[in-house]
Residue, then its C-alpha position, 0 to 999 in steps of 0.5 A: m611606546p616612549d615619547i622621546s627616543i635618546i641617542i648616545r654615540s660613543k667610541n672609547e667614552e668610559v671616563w665620560l659615559a657614566h657621568c653622562l649616563s647619571m644625570l640623565f636618567r635624574q631628569d625628571y621627564d620620565d618617558y624615555e629610553v635610551i639607546l646607545v650605538d658604540n663604534a667598537s669601543s677598545d676601552n671599559t665603554l660597553e662595560v660602562a653602560k651595562r651599568f645603566p637600564l639602556i634599552k639597547i647597545i648597538s655596535i657599529e664597525r663603519f662610523k659616520p656621524g650620519y649612519a650612527i644616528n640613522e642607525g639609532i633611530r632604526s632601532s628606536s620608537g619615541q615620536y622625537i629623537v634626541c641626539l646626546s654624545a656621551h661626553c656631553i653631560p646634561k647641566s640639569t634634571s629638567w634638560l630633557t624637559s626644556l627640549r621637549g617643551n619647544f614642540y608643543n603646539n608648534s608644527l613648524v618646529a623641526g628640531v632644537y639643539g641646546r647650549q654647550l658649555r665649557v668646563s675648567f678644564t677646557d682649551p682656551i680656544d674651544k672656550r672661546d667657540l663655546l661661549i662665542v656660538f652658544g649664548l644666553d638668548r632663545r632664537v628661532q631659525e627661519k634661515d639660518y641652518f646652523f644645528h648641533n646633534a651633540n645635544s638636540m632634539f627633533r621630531r620622527d616624523i620629519w626625520e622619516r621624510y629627510p633622514f641624515d646624509e649617511e656619507v659625510t664625515n662631519i657636519e651632518d647636522r648643519v647638512w640636515g639643518k639646511t635641508v629642513i630650513d630649505a622645506g619651510y621648517k624652523l630650528v630653534y636654539d634653547p639655552e635653558a636645555a644645556v650641557y657640559h661639552h669638554h672639548g668644544l666645538h672644533q677641538g682647536n690648538i691652543s694659542q697665545r690669542v686665543k688664551g689672551v682672549v680667554s682670560i679677559i672672558e674668564k675674568v668677566d664670566d668667572d662663575v659660568v667658564n671655571e664650573l664643572p658639572y655635579s658629578l665631576k666635582p671632588e666632592n661628588v666622583s669617586i676615588a679609591a685610596v690603595l695602600p699597597v704593603a709587601g712582605s710582613i710588617k711588625p705589629g707595634s714597630h716603626m712600619a706599623r705606626l707609619l701605616d697607621n699614620t698613613i691611613s689616618s691621613l687618608k681617613d681625614s680626607k675630604y674626598v677619598k670615599n674608600l680606602y684598600v690596604l693590599s696585604y698579607q696580614k689582615q690584623l694590619v687593616p682597621n675597621g673602615v677599611q678594605w683588605i685586598d689579601r695580597s697571598k691570593i695573587p698570583g706573582v704580587d711579589q714580582f709585579g711592578v706598582d702600575e700591575i699592582m694597581q690595576t690588579a687593585l682595581f679590577f678587584i674593587e670593581s668586581q665588589s661591584n664599586y666603580p671608582n673614578s680614579l685611585l689614589y696610589v699611596n706608599y706608607d713610607y714616607l716621614n712626612r705628607p704635607p697637609g692636604i695633599y690628597d684633596q688638593l691633588i683631587i681638585d687638581s685632577q678635576y678642574k685642570g682634567y689631568d689623568t694622571v698628577f702627583p707631587g714633584y719635588v721642585d729641583y734646581g740641581h744640575y744633572w747628568f745622564h748617560d745618553e744612547n752612546n754611553e757618553f755623560k750629557q747634561t739635562d741642563a748646560s746653564l750656570k745662570g741663577r735659579s730665577d733664569r732657570q726652569p727647575v726640573f721635579r722630582a716624581l713623589y708618586g708615593l706621597g700620593c699619585l692620583s689616576s684615572a680608572h681608565i689609565i688604570r686599567q691600561g696597566k699604566m700609572v702615568a699616563g695621557k694629560i698630566g699634573i705636578l704638585p709643586i712641593n718645595d719642602l725637603h723634608y716631604t721627601f724622606r722615606q724610611r726604607e731609604l734612610e735605613a739604607h743611607s744608614i747601612e751604607a754609612s755604617g759600612v755594613 
């Protein structure tokens, strides 16, 4: 019988669950079991969970926070219960030890909750709330019944007498906290038992005032406010680059050299872990690069890029490699900004983008047909550049980084979007476009 049962609640948490579990299974306190209570996830959450040695996965259809916790505990056997949200990541390997230490020789402590840290891309209102609520001083609460089950531990014998309310729609933790405080027990806040919790307490809306407050706090505590969990740092995430090649390429040709140059630039990246070429010709793929046989994919030549990337992801995962994100690259760009792949990955991780790609900064005047087939302007202003907002021409082929959960949906560009500004026109030139213009100019 384990000393601790860890109950993790999830719903569509494939993006976060692997980070949560990977840190959980590195804890220096090893007498525990892990139970996942999943609320009808429709994404890849359960497949991610099965990669880890969980004791049990419980599926529920009716979600109430207290009910989900109680269901997990009813299937557990530990004398101490930990509640951890699937999108919370323990900061250190001693997180569990810190929680457990609060119960030694103290029979009046009913529960402990730990600190919650923001990440670099937490929105300002949530950053503010987390900074205000979760301080650095440990405290014992004899009257204050604030408690938070995103990161908590409590005694089974107390829970057996006072289970969580299964009807309340939220703050089941504070309802429980009031019950045990009224019964004469104490609650403890332990800042050493810290987790990263990106969306904070209230998932609130951004306001200019909040941005101002947070900007001051960030200047004072920059090392704390803009940090990331270990597994979310660019050097630790799993990034796979995919280079699709349509048709055939003659060895030694200009196109073959462009492909070789693109592969070399990807190999120079600090953060791209694996590189795949999806093509008909294996001889084009050098050592150290993996080949996806294009001829084995029915109808591939009619696929859009989003379908090709989805197919590539499924192939990569079939090899027991589970990248966090895929980097799409088109090899026929003539020039690429130095370090562009790593910059895309850095932006994605520190700014929380689901998709990020380069965009050429364009102040041109553009017209389009509206629903009535009439011409409309994107911007009617004739002011100078300094007084106008630019548009961005998407340069996906220079490198489009998309989270695996976006790719899995059959999309390449979705979710929270980031654009890396490109100001130099020569980075937009592609070989096939130049060839097409040359043919047009010659009248062929």
